C-alpha positions in Angstrom: 0.0 0.0 0.0 1.3 3.4 -0.9 1.6 6.0 1.8 2.1 9.7 1.5 2.6 12.5 4.1 1.1 15.8 3.1 0.0 19.1 4.7 -3.7 20.0 4.3 -5.0 23.4 5.3 -8.5 24.0 6.7 -9.5 27.6 7.1 -12.5 29.8 7.8 -12.7 32.2 5.0 -16.0 34.0 5.9 -18.4 34.1 8.9 -21.8 35.4 9.6 -24.2 35.3 12.6 -28.0 35.4 12.1 -29.7 35.3 15.5 -28.9 32.0 17.2 -27.2 30.6 14.1 -23.5 31.1 13.3 -22.2 30.1 9.9 -18.6 29.7 8.9 -17.4 29.2 5.4 -14.7 26.5 5.6 -12.2 25.9 2.8 -10.7 22.4 3.2 -11.7 19.5 5.4 -9.9 16.2 6.1 -12.7 14.3 4.3 -11.4 15.9 1.1 -8.4 13.5 1.4 -10.5 10.3 0.9 -9.5 8.9 -2.5 -6.7 11.5 -2.6 -4.8 12.1 -5.9 -2.3 14.9 -6.9 -5.3 16.7 -8.4 -7.3 16.8 -5.2 -8.3 20.3 -4.2 -9.8 21.7 -0.9 -13.5 21.5 -0.8 -15.9 24.2 0.4 -18.1 23.6 3.4 -20.6 25.4 5.7 -19.9 24.8 9.4 -23.1 25.8 11.1 -23.6 26.2 14.9 -27.0 26.7 16.5 -26.9 28.1 20.1 -23.2 26.8 20.3 -24.9 23.4 20.9 -25.7 21.8 17.6 -23.0 21.7 14.9 -23.6 20.9 11.3 -21.2 20.3 8.4 -22.4 20.6 4.7 -20.3 20.5 1.6 -21.1 23.2 -0.9 -21.1 21.9 -4.5 -21.5 25.3 -6.2 -19.6 28.5 -5.6 -17.5 28.8 -2.5 -19.4 31.6 -0.7 -21.9 32.0 2.1 -25.5 31.6 0.8 -27.7 34.7 1.0 -30.7 33.2 2.8 -32.2 32.2 6.1 -29.5 29.9 7.5 -32.0 28.0 9.7 -33.5 26.6 6.5 -30.1 24.9 5.7 -30.2 22.7 8.7 -30.6 19.0 8.0 -30.6 16.2 10.6 -28.2 14.1 8.5 -25.6 16.9 8.6 -25.4 17.1 12.4 -21.8 16.2 13.4 -21.8 17.2 17.1 -24.4 18.0 19.7 -23.5 19.4 23.2 -23.7 18.5 26.0 -22.5 15.1 25.1 -21.9 11.7 26.8 -20.6 8.3 25.7 -23.1 6.4 23.7 -25.0 9.4 22.3 -26.0 9.2 18.6 -26.9 11.9 16.2 -26.8 13.0 12.6 -26.3 10.7 9.7 -29.0 8.7 8.0 -30.7 5.4 8.5 -32.6 4.0 5.5 -35.0 2.0 7.7 -34.9 3.2 11.4 -36.9 0.1 12.5 -34.0 -2.2 11.3 -31.2 0.2 12.3 -28.2 -1.1 14.1 -26.9 0.9 17.0 -24.0 3.2 16.1 -24.3 2.6 12.3 -25.0 5.3 9.7 -24.9 8.1 12.3 -22.3 9.7 14.6 -21.8 7.7 17.8 -19.9 9.1 20.8 -17.2 6.4 21.7 -15.3 8.4 24.3 -15.2 11.6 26.2 -11.8 12.3 27.8 -9.5 15.0 29.0 -6.5 15.6 26.7 -3.7 18.0 26.0 -2.5 19.0 22.5 1.3 19.0 22.8 3.1 19.8 19.6 0.1 21.8 18.1 1.5 25.2 17.2 -0.7 28.0 18.7 -2.0 26.0 21.7 -0.2 25.8 25.0 1.0 22.2 25.4 0.1 22.1 29.1 -3.6 23.2 28.7 -6.2 20.6 29.2 -9.2 20.2 27.0 -12.3 17.9 26.8 -12.1 15.8 23.7 -15.0 14.0 22.1 -14.2 10.9 20.0 -17.0 10.2 17.5 -17.4 7.3 15.1 -19.4 7.2 11.9 -19.7 3.5 10.7 -21.2 2.2 7.5 -20.8 -1.2 5.8 -18.2 0.0 3.4 -16.2 2.5 5.5 -15.8 4.3 8.8 -14.7 7.7 10.1 -13.3 8.7 13.4 -13.4 12.4 14.4 -12.0 13.9 17.6 -13.6 17.3 18.4 -12.3 19.7 21.0 -14.7 22.7 21.7 -13.1 26.0 21.0 -10.5 24.3 18.8 -12.4 22.1 16.4 -11.4 18.9 14.7 -8.0 17.7 16.2 -7.8 14.1 14.7 -9.6 12.5 11.8 -9.4 9.0 10.4 -11.1 7.5 7.3 -10.9 3.9 6.3 -12.6 2.1 3.4 -13.1 -1.6 4.1 -12.9 -2.7 0.4 -10.7 -1.0 -2.1 -8.0 0.6 0.1 -8.4 4.3 0.9 -7.2 5.4 4.3 -6.6 8.8 5.8 -5.2 9.9 9.1 -5.0 13.6 9.9 -3.8 15.4 13.1 -4.0 19.0 13.9 -0.6 20.6 13.5 -1.3 24.3 13.9 -4.2 26.4 15.3 -4.7 30.1 14.7 -7.4 32.0 16.5 -9.7 33.7 14.0 -8.8 37.4 13.6 -5.2 36.9 14.8 
């Protein structure tokens, strides 16, 4: 299996708040790296927060700009990637074709672990500062994703693995810059 080490930048390029809804335009996400080739470019996403409690991620297929509409209309249950407060075993987001036959922790985000952590070696974050980290799994029959979220920081670790034809991605946060600084 071929392995390659690359740098991948995720950045917030625009931001707006409309009442209880905050929307960030995100250029680049680790999921862009699944099935990576030399021609792979950073995708464009909306990262939406409602009451700093429910967090949604949606890929934008058209132009990479904030939509000019009521952002609450953009919210879809399947795009929910994090819901606070959170505890081990919580499930949210995703999709289940037949909820009556749904398996637990399949085709949605499932909280595997809540733990205290430090982020040593991440530029822009004091190595001794402690954070709460949420490790989430999204499992399907052909693949799985693991995402570690730290409130106030974002995604600090991401894994993608396809169970058939090999495509694997593992990404760790290397640098954090506070917006506006």
